[in-house]
N, C-alpha and C positions, 0 to 999 in steps of 0.2 A: 634749597635743602630744608628750610624750616617748614615749607608746605608738605614735604615728604614725611617729616616727623609727625605732623599733626594728623595725617591720615593713617598712621600705623596703629595697630591694635596690640595690646598686651594680653597676657593670660587672664587677668582679672576682668578686663572688659569683655573678652570673648565669653568667659563663663557667665558673666552677668547677662549677656545677650541670650544665653540658652534659655533663661526663664521666660522670655517673651517670644521666642522663636517657635512657631507652630509648624511651619512647613520646611524647616531646615534649609531655607534659602539664605546663603551667606553673602554679606556685603563684600566688595572687593578687598577691604582692609582685613576682614575676617578670613577670607580665602588666602590672602598673603600670609597672615599669621599662622594659619593651619599648615601652609606649605613649609614653614620654618620651624614650627614647634611640635616636636614628637609627643610631648605630654598632652597637649591639647588635641592632637590628632587621635591619640589613643582614647582620650575621654569621649570625644565626639563619636568615634567608632563604637565604643561600648554603649553609649546612649542610643545610637541608631539601631544597634543590634537589639537592645532591650525594647525599644519602641516597636520594632518589627515583631518580636516575640509576643509582646503584649497585645498587639493587634490581632494575632492569631488565636488568642484565647476567646472562648465563648462565655466569658464571665459577665454577670450583670454589671451595669454601670454603677459605681459607688455613689452613695448619696452626697449631696453638696456639703453636708455636715462633716463627712469623713474627709473630703478634700480640704476643708478648712482646718481640721485637726492635723492633717499631714503637713499642710503649709505652715501652720503655727509651730509645729515641732521642728521642721527644717529651718525656719527663721530663728527659733530659739537656739539651735545648735550652730547657727552661723553658716549653714550650708547654702541657703539662698537669702537674698535681700528682700525686705518687706516691699510690697507694692505701694506706690504712692497713694495716699488717701485722697479720695475725691472730696470736694467741698460738700458739706451737708446741704441738702435741699430742704427748704422749709416746706412743711406739709401744708396743703391747702386747708383753709378753715372749713370746718364742718358746716353744712347747711343748717339753717334754723329749723327746729322741729315744726311740724305742721300744726296749724292752729286747730283747736277742737271745732267740730261742726255743731251747728245748732245754737240756740240762744240760751246761754248759761244763766241769765237773769230770770228766765221763766221758771227754771227748775228750782231756783233758790226761793222764789215767792210761793211755789206750791207747797214747799216743806214748812213754811212759816205758819 
């Protein structure tokens, strides 16, 4: 019975999975939850309908900056959870500037 409980999903877990679910393929636990929870079924139905309608629009793709602002506002309002931050990657050091060509000592003597 304990293993059955560990594979069950609740509303919060299902809604959190919506953020990363691109193709609407549900895990067995999510399918089970949707079969038992009318509220989540309605939510998923509404989101699927909205996604379908949005795909029919011939609108230009929004800029990445707009998506960032939308995500920030949704996180601020607690509607979605922040994505985990990746570890920062150290930038590669810049190459040394090229050395000047020619003999610089010759030009300094001619000026003297």
